[in-house]
Phi, psi and omega in degrees: 000313185297319180298316176305314178302309184301323186283328176288323176295326180295312179304314183289332180275024187326134176080005172287149177293149187274352177051044172096357179302154178261154178296145178301160181293332180297136179287145172300337179297344177283346179303154182300153178296142177287115175243184185206147178279350173230154190272323182217169188250025180301140178307142183097340175268358180285095179212165182257114177296172183289162181296323176297320177295317177301317177297329182279327188255345177259150171296147179314319180286323175303316180290318178303314184287309187283331187251342180234016171065024181284166176239123180291159179293143177292144176071325177271056177218168196288331194239004188291334181242028179269122182244006183290149178282135178165187177257150171250118186250164179286128186288348180272313189247338187092000183293128177292134185242309187222159180239147170305332180299336184248010182270142179218164178271113181266350181084357186270346185090006177233150177298129187234149184221156177277336183193161171284161175297326179215123180304330182279357179276348180227160173219151183239162173202158178298137185238116180254024184294327178258177182303311177259141179299144171236174176253113182273145179248133174228152180280149180298311187279313182262354181059033177284142171289126183249321185157212181221156182244143185227156180259049180226028179275177183273173173295156013269351192258330188071018178249152174236105173273091190266105189254157173271125183303327183292345177267358185241157169227131181269128182243108183294157185299328181283004177244356182306308181299314179297334185259006179093018186238037183298336185296340183267353179301315178304337178293319182281326181292323176294321178298320174304316183292337178264015175104020173078056177290004183312330179246022179303131176089004178260127178221145178286136189289143176294157186299330190255011180180187179292161181295150176231117179291131178277148184309320185292331182271357188240124176296143180273347180224154179285123183284157176302144186253143169292152177283120185288149177304153174294140177271000000 
């Protein structure tokens, strides 16, 4: 009975730190395939499809997370351990949300970022579903539930944007132009020129607890951002 209660509590506390917990034995590759409600991310295509279209094109977990505020399991998801350079876009609308340049290993089992790629791409609100309030994060265009933001992250922002992989679609750098995100290529070109900051903020978790981003791995200043295309 105690074990069941603990498991239920962990699910309800989505994005809380694991305090040294180990990943489950199930491989993240068992997560549902990443699909998308839109085919490409060209400006003007960032829209929220109808509920009927979303049910048809999204996997059940993706629909539950983005439309019903569900939380996916930690570690058993597509992007918590993804270190490739690229953009993370809203799986519903295709709107750019986060960059691999700001991704770090929080040790929680969910993909975590120090900031969104563009502050106007997300909005926040108080979440009172638990005893203590949290700050929920939703996408600006499609109003998708993404996750929560906490004030316990590494520099330069001190924030941990803890997201659900099921709410995101990853677009690798070499696919940005083809999929309509060419305006964000200079961000990664600058990172390459500065020594490959594509994995800045990413640190392996210590054996006895959650990851702690090392000062050497985390940039101390906010890099210039490309002007995002008009929505």
